[in-house]
C-alpha positions in Angstrom: -26.9 58.1 120.0 -26.4 59.1 116.2 -26.8 56.1 114.0 -26.3 56.5 110.3 -26.1 54.1 107.4 -24.7 53.8 103.9 -26.7 51.5 101.8 -25.3 50.8 98.3 -26.8 48.4 95.8 -24.3 45.9 94.6 -25.2 46.2 91.0 -21.9 47.9 89.9 -18.8 49.8 91.3 -18.9 52.4 93.9 -19.0 55.7 91.9 -18.0 59.1 93.0 -21.6 60.2 94.1 -22.1 57.1 96.2 -18.5 57.5 97.8 -19.5 61.1 98.7 -22.7 60.0 100.3 -20.7 57.3 102.3 -18.2 59.9 103.4 -20.6 62.3 104.7 -22.4 59.7 106.7 -19.1 58.5 108.0 -17.9 61.9 109.0 -21.2 62.7 110.7 -20.9 59.4 112.8 -17.3 59.9 113.7 -17.8 63.7 114.6 -20.6 62.7 116.9 -19.1 59.5 118.3 -21.9 57.7 116.7 -22.5 54.5 114.7 -21.8 54.0 111.0 -23.7 51.3 109.3 -22.7 49.6 106.0 -25.8 47.9 104.7 -25.7 46.1 101.3 -29.0 46.3 99.6 -28.9 43.2 97.5 -32.6 42.4 97.2 -32.4 42.8 93.4 -31.1 39.2 93.0 -30.8 39.4 89.1 -28.4 42.4 89.2 -26.6 42.1 92.5 -23.2 40.3 92.4 -20.6 39.2 94.8 -17.9 40.8 92.6 -19.8 44.3 93.1 -19.9 43.8 96.8 -16.1 43.0 96.8 -15.7 46.3 94.8 -17.7 48.3 97.3 -15.9 46.9 100.4 -12.5 47.4 98.7 -13.5 50.9 97.8 -14.5 51.7 101.3 -11.4 50.3 102.8 -9.2 52.3 100.4 -10.9 55.4 101.4 -10.5 54.5 105.0 -14.3 54.5 105.7 -14.5 51.8 108.4 -17.9 50.7 109.5 -19.3 49.6 112.9 -22.0 47.3 111.7 -22.3 45.3 108.4 -25.5 43.9 107.1 -26.9 42.3 103.9 -30.4 43.0 103.2 -31.1 39.4 102.0 -30.3 38.1 105.5 -33.4 40.0 106.7 -36.1 38.6 104.8 -38.0 37.1 107.7 -38.0 40.7 109.3 -39.3 42.1 106.1 -42.1 39.4 105.8 -43.0 40.0 109.6 -43.3 43.7 109.1 -45.4 43.3 105.8 -47.7 40.8 107.6 -48.3 43.3 110.2 -49.5 45.9 107.8 -51.8 43.3 106.1 -53.2 42.3 109.5 -54.1 45.8 110.4 -55.6 46.7 107.1 -52.8 49.0 106.1 -51.9 46.9 103.1 -53.9 44.7 100.8 -53.4 42.1 98.1 -54.1 42.4 94.4 -53.2 40.1 91.7 -50.7 38.3 94.0 -48.9 41.6 94.9 -49.2 43.2 98.4 -49.9 47.0 98.1 -49.5 49.8 100.8 -52.6 51.8 101.2 -51.7 55.5 100.9 -53.9 57.9 102.9 -56.2 59.9 100.5 -56.3 63.0 102.7 -54.0 65.5 104.2 -50.4 65.8 103.4 -46.9 64.4 104.2 -44.2 66.7 105.1 -40.6 65.8 104.7 -38.6 67.8 107.4 -35.3 68.0 105.7 -32.3 69.2 107.9 -30.8 70.9 104.8 -33.7 71.9 102.5 -36.3 72.7 105.2 -39.9 71.3 105.0 -41.1 69.8 101.7 -44.8 69.2 101.5 -46.6 66.4 99.4 -50.3 66.3 99.1 -51.4 62.6 99.8 -54.0 62.7 97.0 -51.1 63.0 94.6 -49.5 59.9 95.9 -50.7 56.4 94.7 -50.9 53.1 96.5 -47.6 51.3 95.7 -46.5 47.7 95.9 -44.5 46.5 98.9 -44.2 42.7 97.9 -44.3 41.6 94.5 -46.3 38.5 93.3 -43.2 36.3 93.4 -42.7 37.0 97.2 -39.8 39.4 96.7 -39.9 42.8 98.5 -39.7 46.3 96.9 -36.8 48.6 97.8 -39.1 51.3 99.2 -40.4 48.9 101.9 -37.3 47.0 103.0 -35.2 50.1 103.4 -37.7 51.6 105.9 -38.0 48.3 107.6 -34.2 48.1 107.9 -33.8 51.7 108.9 -36.4 51.2 111.7 -35.0 47.9 113.0 -31.4 49.2 113.0 -32.5 52.4 114.9 -31.1 54.8 112.1 -31.5 58.3 113.4 -30.3 60.3 110.3 -30.8 59.2 106.7 -28.3 61.1 104.6 -28.5 60.5 100.9 -28.6 62.2 97.5 -31.5 64.5 96.6 -32.7 62.1 93.9 -34.2 60.2 96.6 -36.2 63.2 97.9 -39.5 62.3 96.0 -39.3 58.8 97.5 -39.1 60.0 101.0 -42.9 60.8 101.5 -43.6 57.0 100.8 -40.9 56.2 103.5 -42.4 58.5 106.0 -45.9 57.0 105.5 -44.4 53.6 106.0 -42.5 54.5 109.1 -45.7 55.9 110.6 -47.8 52.9 109.6 -45.2 50.6 111.3 -45.3 52.9 114.3 -41.7 53.4 114.3 -39.8 56.7 114.9 -39.2 58.7 111.6 -35.5 59.5 111.2 -34.3 62.9 110.4 -33.6 63.4 106.6 -30.7 65.1 104.8 -30.9 65.1 101.1 -27.6 66.1 99.6 -27.4 68.1 96.3 -26.3 66.3 93.2 -22.6 66.5 92.0 -22.4 68.4 88.8 -19.8 68.3 85.8 -18.0 71.4 85.0 -20.7 72.1 82.2 -23.2 72.2 85.2 -25.1 69.2 84.1 -25.5 66.2 86.3 -22.2 64.2 86.8 -21.7 61.3 84.5 -18.9 59.1 83.3 -17.8 61.7 80.8 -17.2 64.2 83.8 -15.4 61.6 86.0 -18.2 59.7 87.8 -16.4 56.5 87.5 -15.3 53.7 89.7 -13.8 54.9 93.0 -10.9 52.5 92.7 -10.0 53.7 89.3 -8.7 56.9 91.1 -6.4 54.7 93.1 -5.1 53.0 90.0 -4.5 56.5 88.5 -2.3 57.4 91.3 -4.5 59.3 93.7 -3.9 59.2 97.5 -7.0 58.1 99.5 -6.6 61.1 101.9 -6.7 63.3 98.6 -9.8 61.7 97.4 -11.4 62.0 100.7 -10.5 65.7 101.0 -11.9 66.2 97.5 -15.0 64.4 98.0 -15.7 66.4 101.3 -15.4 69.5 99.5 -18.1 68.4 97.0 -20.7 70.1 98.9 -19.3 70.9 102.3 -17.0 73.8 103.2 -15.4 75.4 106.1 -14.4 78.9 105.6 -11.9 79.3 102.8 -9.9 76.3 103.7 -9.3 73.8 100.9 -6.8 71.2 102.3 -8.0 68.9 105.2 -6.6 65.9 106.7 -9.1 63.0 107.7 -8.8 64.1 111.4 -9.5 67.8 110.3 -12.7 66.6 108.7 -13.9 64.6 111.5 -13.4 67.3 113.9 -14.9 70.0 111.8 -17.8 68.3 109.8 -21.3 69.4 110.5 -24.5 69.4 108.7 -25.0 73.1 108.9 -21.9 73.6 106.5 -23.4 71.5 103.7 -24.2 73.5 100.7 -27.7 73.5 99.3 -26.6 74.0 95.8 -25.0 71.4 93.6 -21.1 70.9 93.9 -19.0 70.9 90.7 -16.6 68.0 90.1 -13.4 69.8 89.0 -10.6 67.4 87.9 -8.0 70.2 88.2 -9.0 70.7 91.8 -8.6 66.9 92.5 -5.0 66.9 91.0 -4.1 70.0 93.0 -5.3 68.5 96.2 -3.5 65.2 95.5 -0.3 67.2 95.0 -0.8 69.0 98.5 -1.3 65.7 100.1 1.7 64.2 98.3 3.8 66.9 99.7 2.7 66.2 103.2 2.9 62.4 103.0 5.5 60.2 104.7 8.3 59.5 102.5 8.6 55.7 103.3 4.8 55.5 102.6 5.2 57.1 99.3 8.1 55.0 98.3 6.1 51.8 98.9 3.2 53.2 96.9 5.3 54.2 93.9 7.6 51.1 93.6 5.1 48.9 92.0 4.3 51.8 89.6 7.8 52.3 88.6 8.3 48.6 88.1 5.2 48.4 85.9 6.6 51.0 83.5 8.7 48.0 82.6 12.3 49.8 82.4 13.5 49.5 86.0 13.8 45.9 87.4 13.3 45.0 91.1 17.2 44.4 91.4 17.9 48.0 90.0 15.4 49.3 92.5 17.1 47.6 95.3 20.6 48.7 94.2 19.6 52.4 94.2 19.4 52.2 98.1 16.7 53.4 100.3 18.3 56.6 101.3 18.7 57.7 97.6 15.3 56.6 96.8 13.8 58.6 99.6 15.9 61.6 98.5 14.4 61.2 95.1 10.8 61.1 96.3 11.5 64.2 98.5 13.1 66.2 95.7 10.7 65.2 92.9 7.3 65.1 94.5 6.5 68.7 94.6 6.1 69.0 90.9 4.0 65.8 90.5 0.4 65.6 90.7 -0.2 61.9 91.0 1.7 58.8 92.2 2.1 57.8 88.5 3.6 61.2 87.7 6.1 60.6 90.6 6.9 57.0 89.2 7.8 58.4 85.9 9.9 61.1 87.5 11.8 58.5 89.6 13.0 56.7 86.5 15.6 59.7 86.2 17.5 57.8 88.9 18.2 54.8 86.8 20.2 54.1 83.7 17.3 53.8 81.4 16.5 56.0 78.1 14.6 59.1 78.8 11.2 60.0 77.4 11.7 63.7 76.9 8.9 66.0 77.5 10.3 68.6 75.1 12.6 68.3 72.2 16.3 68.9 72.8 17.6 71.6 70.5 21.4 71.8 70.9 23.2 74.6 69.2 26.6 73.6 67.6 28.6 75.8 70.0 27.1 74.0 72.9 28.4 70.6 71.8 32.1 71.2 73.1 30.8 72.6 76.4 28.5 69.7 77.1 31.4 67.4 76.3 33.7 69.3 78.5 31.3 69.0 81.4 30.8 65.3 80.7 34.5 64.7 80.9 35.0 66.7 84.0 32.2 64.9 85.9 33.8 61.4 84.7 37.2 62.5 86.1 36.0 63.9 89.5 32.7 62.3 90.0 31.3 65.0 92.6 28.7 63.6 95.0 26.9 66.6 96.4 25.1 69.6 94.8 27.8 72.1 95.9 30.6 70.0 94.4 28.8 69.5 91.1 28.1 73.2 90.7 31.8 74.2 91.4 33.1 71.5 88.9 30.6 72.6 86.2 31.1 76.3 86.6 34.9 76.0 86.5 34.7 73.8 83.4 32.6 76.3 81.7 34.6 79.2 82.7 37.8 77.6 81.2 35.7 77.4 78.0 34.9 81.0 78.1 31.3 80.3 78.9 28.8 80.6 81.7 26.1 78.3 83.2 23.4 80.0 81.4 24.8 79.0 78.2 24.1 75.4 78.7 21.8 75.3 81.7 18.5 74.6 79.9 19.9 72.2 77.3 21.8 70.4 80.2 18.4 70.0 82.1 16.7 68.8 79.0 19.5 66.2 78.3 19.7 64.8 81.8 16.0 65.0 82.9 13.9 65.4 79.7 12.1 68.4 81.1 12.5 72.1 81.0 11.7 72.7 84.6 12.2 70.7 87.9 14.1 70.9 91.2 17.3 73.0 91.4 19.7 71.9 88.6 22.5 70.8 90.8 20.1 69.1 93.3 18.7 66.9 90.6 22.1 66.3 89.2 23.4 65.1 92.5 20.5 62.9 93.0 21.0 61.3 89.6 24.7 61.0 90.1 27.7 62.4 88.2 28.2 59.2 86.1 24.7 59.1 84.8 24.6 62.9 84.3 27.8 62.6 82.2 26.5 59.8 80.1 23.4 61.6 79.2 25.2 64.9 78.3 27.5 62.8 76.1 24.5 61.0 74.3 23.0 64.4 73.6 26.3 66.1 72.5 27.5 63.2 70.4 24.0 62.7 68.8 24.3 66.3 67.6 27.9 65.9 66.5 27.0 62.9 64.4 
């Protein structure tokens, strides 16, 4: 049975690279009906914090990466001591200046049989004896990670290739402990768009920051999966798609580039597919946080109208925060225009005529609105094209968007009329 683990150190947040490693392990386990282990490697007592553990767990939950087993390394100190003592008893480790050292063979070589990179050979005489237990009694990462993997029956170690040079030590320890050596998969590093190693300036930040910026978890999972894995030319995958399709054979050997524009595009695609009620629940607090729409105003708008708003406006939004800003159009709050509204003097009477007509008839659907507006303009000897752009800017603050009459109907004739008047009278003054 496939058994894999994700073993983060709780010394900070779960960053993008770690989240990608967690996802690949989770996908491999779920694809093969295996076991996904979450193991917190908290033996660095000075740097490990409970706050970091909470951050990691919340990040995993947000991404939907559920675990089958959960362990904390500090709970296994007795097991680590037992394994270290076994090496000491068999002469495979020795004490020097209070620390316990693993005795590396001086002859031959150690071969890392990597499922992705192939065989990588290390001459043993280039390796040095290394500490497994410090003089203060605490254990070194390279030792406890092997003991834990062995005791937990881990079959595949899937991790970043920055660990590759540590792997010969780990293999020697597995062999010294007389435990099966797992298969290794070292994932290529994630690169920034300048092809250097991903860092904070490229977007390698806390995973939960992407939640706060308005990204859907399924979009983030899709994006992380595509950082080093591909399936033909497909780009958009659901979580179920990824579980069904994922394989080690389709992991790329070269570094994947973190493209912020691709993440935004994927989020937009998943927003178009998302359940409307769910989107509504997600954006409500974001709209209220903008501070211009109250909870009472939200409730008065009515669920059906709000859902129509989400359905109509989401296609042009790349994040939930974009959608929250767009949804303010439905409420009687001042607009924050994206573009300046330049109204020509000859357009002022046309805008006022349309506003007056909408106040008198208050049409409710797009077809009625269109008929009223076109008739009013015709009576003024004008056509829709004469005021279409300035009307859109006046009512929505944007040059582009959904169909003009669709968005006017959503906003409502009364509010459309008010915004047209504000624009026209502002020019007239």
